[in-house]
C-alpha positions in Angstrom: 86.4 66.7 78.3 89.2 66.6 81.0 91.3 69.7 81.5 94.7 69.3 79.7 97.6 68.9 82.1 99.7 72.1 82.5 103.2 71.9 81.2 105.9 74.5 81.9 107.7 76.1 79.0 110.9 74.0 78.8 114.0 76.1 79.1 112.3 79.3 80.1 114.3 81.6 82.5 113.5 85.0 83.8 115.7 88.1 83.5 117.8 86.8 86.4 118.2 83.3 85.0 115.7 81.5 87.3 113.5 78.9 85.8 110.1 77.4 86.7 111.7 74.9 89.1 113.3 77.8 91.0 109.9 79.5 91.2 108.3 76.3 92.4 111.0 75.4 95.0 111.1 78.9 96.4 107.3 79.4 96.5 107.9 82.7 94.7 104.5 83.0 93.1 100.9 81.8 93.4 98.5 80.4 90.7 97.0 83.9 90.3 100.3 85.1 88.8 101.2 87.2 91.8 104.5 87.2 93.8 104.4 85.9 97.3 106.2 86.9 100.5 108.9 84.5 99.5 109.8 86.6 96.4 113.6 87.0 96.5 115.0 90.1 98.2 117.7 90.2 95.5 114.9 90.8 92.9 113.3 93.5 95.0 116.7 95.3 95.4 116.9 95.5 91.6 113.4 96.9 91.3 111.9 93.6 90.2 108.7 93.8 92.2 106.5 91.6 90.1 106.5 88.7 87.7 106.2 91.1 84.8 109.2 93.0 86.0 111.3 89.8 85.9 110.2 88.8 82.4 112.6 87.3 80.0 114.1 89.3 77.1 111.0 88.5 74.9 108.6 89.8 77.6 107.4 86.4 78.8 107.0 86.2 82.5 106.5 83.2 84.9 102.7 83.6 84.9 102.7 82.5 81.3 105.7 80.1 81.5 105.3 78.2 84.8 102.3 76.2 85.9 103.0 77.0 89.6 102.5 80.7 88.7 99.3 80.4 86.8 100.3 79.1 83.3 97.2 77.3 82.0 94.9 79.5 84.1 96.2 82.5 82.0 95.5 80.7 78.7 92.3 80.9 76.9 90.3 78.8 74.5 88.5 80.1 71.4 84.8 79.8 71.4 83.9 77.5 68.5 81.9 79.4 65.9 82.4 82.9 67.3 82.4 85.8 64.8 82.6 89.5 65.3 80.2 92.0 63.8 82.1 91.8 60.5 82.0 88.0 60.5 85.7 87.6 61.3 86.8 84.6 63.4 89.4 84.2 66.1 91.7 82.7 63.5 91.4 85.9 61.4 92.4 87.9 64.5 95.4 85.7 65.1 96.4 85.7 61.4 96.3 89.4 61.0 97.8 90.2 64.4 94.7 92.3 65.5 95.2 91.6 69.2 98.1 90.8 71.5 98.5 88.4 74.4 98.2 89.9 77.8 
């Protein structure tokens, strides 16, 4: 099956108000979710040295919101039919909140 096309989270903005378009135009990150040498000096002067440091109020950073910063690559797909040793599925883990997104 073809890979689904990555779509930025519409309306997302980091703690400084910059959106995915700003990240793309500025070349602020790479697809591995790391900042580049183009990362704004204004962010560094505020102690925002990584994408995680500039996350929005809900803790969502550009690596999970913007395709240019790795959204899609940081997503996962459940393995059909998987069960743990107690026969619980991925849906059970999600429903009961037994794990968190990285």
